[in-house]
C-alpha positions as a Markdown table, in Angstrom:
| # | Residue | x | y | z |
|---|---|---|---|---|
| 1 | Met | 106.2 | 120.1 | 130.1 |
| 2 | Ala | 105.0 | 122.6 | 130.7 |
| 3 | Gly | 105.4 | 125.7 | 128.1 |
| 4 | Ala | 107.2 | 123.6 | 125.4 |
| 5 | Val | 106.5 | 124.1 | 122.3 |
| 6 | Phe | 106.2 | 120.8 | 120.0 |
| 7 | Ile | 106.7 | 121.3 | 116.4 |
| 8 | Arg | 104.9 | 119.0 | 114.0 |
| 9 | Ser | 106.8 | 117.6 | 111.0 |
| 10 | Phe | 105.7 | 115.8 | 108.3 |
| 11 | Phe | 108.0 | 114.1 | 106.1 |
| 12 | Arg | 106.3 | 112.9 | 102.6 |
| 13 | Tyr | 108.6 | 110.0 | 100.8 |
| 14 | Pro | 108.2 | 108.6 | 97.6 |
| 15 | Ile | 106.9 | 104.9 | 97.3 |
| 16 | Pro | 109.0 | 102.2 | 95.6 |
| 17 | Ser | 107.6 | 100.3 | 93.0 |
| 18 | Thr | 108.8 | 97.9 | 89.5 |
| 19 | Ser | 108.2 | 97.5 | 86.2 |
| 20 | Ile | 108.8 | 94.3 | 84.1 |
| 21 | Val | 109.9 | 94.2 | 80.5 |
| 22 | Pro | 108.6 | 90.5 | 80.2 |
| 23 | Leu | 110.4 | 88.6 | 77.6 |
| 24 | Leu | 108.6 | 85.8 | 76.1 |
| 25 | Pro | 110.5 | 82.9 | 74.7 |
| 26 | Asp | 109.9 | 84.1 | 71.1 |
| 27 | Gly | 111.7 | 87.4 | 72.0 |
| 28 | Thr | 108.3 | 89.1 | 72.1 |
| 29 | Ile | 107.6 | 91.7 | 74.8 |
| 30 | Val | 104.5 | 91.7 | 76.7 |
| 31 | Leu | 102.7 | 94.9 | 77.6 |
| 32 | Ile | 99.0 | 95.6 | 79.4 |
| 33 | Arg | 96.4 | 97.6 | 78.3 |
| 34 | Arg | 95.8 | 99.8 | 81.5 |
| 35 | Arg | 92.3 | 100.7 | 81.7 |
| 36 | Asp | 92.6 | 104.2 | 84.0 |
| 37 | Thr | 94.5 | 105.9 | 81.1 |
| 38 | Gly | 93.6 | 103.4 | 77.7 |
| 39 | His | 97.4 | 103.1 | 76.9 |
| 40 | Trp | 100.2 | 100.2 | 77.1 |
| 41 | Ala | 102.1 | 100.2 | 80.0 |
| 42 | Leu | 104.8 | 97.7 | 81.4 |
| 43 | Pro | 103.4 | 95.3 | 83.9 |
| 44 | Gly | 104.6 | 96.8 | 87.4 |
| 45 | Gly | 103.1 | 97.7 | 90.6 |
| 46 | Met | 104.0 | 99.0 | 94.2 |
| 47 | Val | 106.4 | 97.4 | 96.6 |
| 48 | Asp | 104.1 | 95.8 | 99.3 |
| 49 | Trp | 105.1 | 96.3 | 102.8 |
| 50 | Arg | 108.1 | 93.7 | 103.9 |
| 51 | Glu | 108.4 | 92.6 | 100.1 |
| 52 | Asp | 111.2 | 92.9 | 98.0 |
| 53 | Ile | 111.8 | 93.6 | 94.3 |
| 54 | Ser | 111.7 | 90.3 | 93.1 |
| 55 | Asn | 108.7 | 89.3 | 95.0 |
| 56 | Thr | 107.1 | 92.4 | 93.8 |
| 57 | Val | 108.3 | 91.3 | 90.0 |
| 58 | Arg | 106.8 | 88.1 | 90.5 |
| 59 | Arg | 103.7 | 88.7 | 91.9 |
| 60 | Glu | 102.8 | 91.9 | 90.2 |
| 61 | Leu | 103.5 | 89.9 | 86.6 |
| 62 | Ala | 101.2 | 87.1 | 88.2 |
| 63 | Glu | 98.2 | 89.4 | 89.1 |
| 64 | Glu | 98.2 | 91.5 | 85.0 |
| 65 | Thr | 99.6 | 89.1 | 82.8 |
| 66 | Gly | 99.3 | 85.8 | 84.4 |
| 67 | Leu | 102.6 | 84.7 | 83.5 |
| 68 | Asn | 105.4 | 83.1 | 85.4 |
| 69 | Leu | 108.1 | 84.6 | 86.3 |
| 70 | Val | 111.6 | 82.2 | 85.2 |
| 71 | Lys | 114.6 | 84.8 | 86.3 |
| 72 | Ile | 115.3 | 88.5 | 86.5 |
| 73 | Arg | 117.5 | 89.3 | 83.3 |
| 74 | Gly | 119.0 | 92.5 | 84.8 |
| 75 | Leu | 118.4 | 96.2 | 85.5 |
| 76 | Val | 116.9 | 98.3 | 83.2 |
| 77 | Gly | 117.1 | 101.3 | 85.3 |
| 78 | Val | 115.3 | 103.2 | 88.3 |
| 79 | Tyr | 113.2 | 106.2 | 87.5 |
| 80 | Ser | 112.9 | 108.7 | 90.1 |
| 81 | Ser | 112.0 | 111.5 | 88.8 |
| 82 | Pro | 108.7 | 113.4 | 90.8 |
| 83 | Asp | 106.5 | 113.9 | 87.8 |
| 84 | Arg | 107.1 | 110.5 | 86.1 |
| 85 | Asp | 103.5 | 109.2 | 87.3 |
| 86 | Pro | 100.6 | 111.6 | 87.9 |
| 87 | Arg | 99.1 | 109.4 | 90.1 |
| 88 | Val | 102.3 | 109.8 | 92.7 |
| 89 | His | 106.1 | 110.2 | 93.5 |
| 90 | Ser | 107.3 | 106.6 | 93.2 |
| 91 | Ile | 110.9 | 105.5 | 92.5 |
| 92 | Cys | 110.3 | 102.4 | 89.6 |
| 93 | Val | 112.7 | 99.9 | 89.4 |
| 94 | Val | 112.9 | 98.6 | 86.1 |
| 95 | Val | 113.8 | 95.3 | 85.6 |
| 96 | Ala | 114.3 | 92.7 | 82.6 |
| 97 | Ala | 112.5 | 89.1 | 82.8 |
| 98 | Asp | 112.8 | 86.1 | 81.1 |
| 99 | Val | 108.9 | 84.8 | 81.2 |
| 100 | Arg | 106.6 | 82.0 | 80.3 |
| 101 | Gly | 103.1 | 80.7 | 80.7 |
| 102 | Glu | 99.3 | 81.6 | 79.5 |
| 103 | Phe | 97.6 | 85.2 | 79.5 |
| 104 | Asn | 95.6 | 85.5 | 82.3 |
| 105 | Ile | 94.6 | 88.6 | 83.5 |
| 106 | Gln | 94.0 | 87.9 | 87.5 |
| 107 | Asp | 93.2 | 92.3 | 88.2 |
| 108 | Lys | 90.7 | 92.8 | 85.3 |
| 109 | Leu | 89.8 | 96.0 | 87.3 |
| 110 | Glu | 93.0 | 97.9 | 86.2 |
| 111 | Ile | 94.1 | 95.7 | 83.2 |
| 112 | Ser | 92.2 | 95.7 | 80.3 |
| 113 | Glu | 94.3 | 93.5 | 77.8 |
| 114 | Val | 97.9 | 91.9 | 77.4 |
| 115 | Arg | 99.3 | 91.3 | 74.1 |
| 116 | Ala | 102.8 | 90.2 | 73.3 |
| 117 | Phe | 104.8 | 92.7 | 70.7 |
| 118 | Ser | 107.8 | 92.2 | 68.5 |
| 119 | Pro | 110.5 | 94.7 | 69.3 |
| 120 | Asp | 110.1 | 96.4 | 66.0 |
| 121 | Lys | 106.2 | 96.7 | 66.2 |
| 122 | Leu | 106.1 | 98.2 | 70.2 |
| 123 | Pro | 103.2 | 101.0 | 70.8 |
| 124 | Lys | 104.9 | 104.3 | 70.1 |
| 125 | Ala | 105.6 | 106.7 | 73.0 |
| 126 | Asp | 102.5 | 108.0 | 73.4 |
| 127 | Glu | 100.5 | 105.0 | 73.3 |
| 128 | Leu | 102.4 | 104.5 | 76.7 |
| 129 | Ser | 101.2 | 104.9 | 79.9 |
| 130 | Tyr | 103.7 | 107.0 | 82.1 |
| 131 | Asp | 107.4 | 106.8 | 81.1 |
| 132 | Asn | 107.1 | 103.4 | 80.4 |
| 133 | Gly | 108.8 | 105.0 | 76.8 |
| 134 | Gln | 111.1 | 105.8 | 78.1 |
| 135 | Gln | 112.0 | 102.4 | 79.9 |
| 136 | Leu | 111.6 | 100.7 | 76.5 |
| 137 | Lys | 113.6 | 102.6 | 74.8 |
| 138 | Asn | 116.5 | 102.4 | 77.4 |
| 139 | Tyr | 115.4 | 98.4 | 77.7 |
| 140 | Leu | 116.8 | 98.2 | 73.8 |
| 141 | Glu | 119.4 | 100.4 | 74.0 |
| 142 | Gly | 120.7 | 98.4 | 76.8 |
| 143 | Ala | 122.4 | 100.5 | 78.5 |
| 144 | Ile | 121.5 | 101.2 | 82.6 |
| 145 | Ala | 119.2 | 104.6 | 83.1 |
| 146 | Leu | 119.1 | 106.3 | 86.4 |
| 147 | His | 116.2 | 109.2 | 85.7 |
């Protein structure tokens, strides 16, 4: 159309992601050590196109720890603060899950170590990546968080 003015809009949206509080049968919590920060973290990652949260949990858990999902226990919280992760604005759905199996890192470019910690021996918040300290705190307190 001659003379028409078209305004191009660019929309930015947060990226959906998940973190998992993996619980072994002995009650220990599994954490991964990230290569990019050198800090401990909960396993997890971005939701792939046409993937639901349950499948993301299953996939990320296997890729980062080698463990198998037995069942998702429940929601720990939803974390959406724009500054929670310096790499990208993500909305992170955090779940607690029963897991089993043997440690076997599939994604060795991202993860350098996997270890189980008793709840009273977890790394301190400043030794954890991003907002994983808050996520673990919320899990241990048993309240569903919305941040």
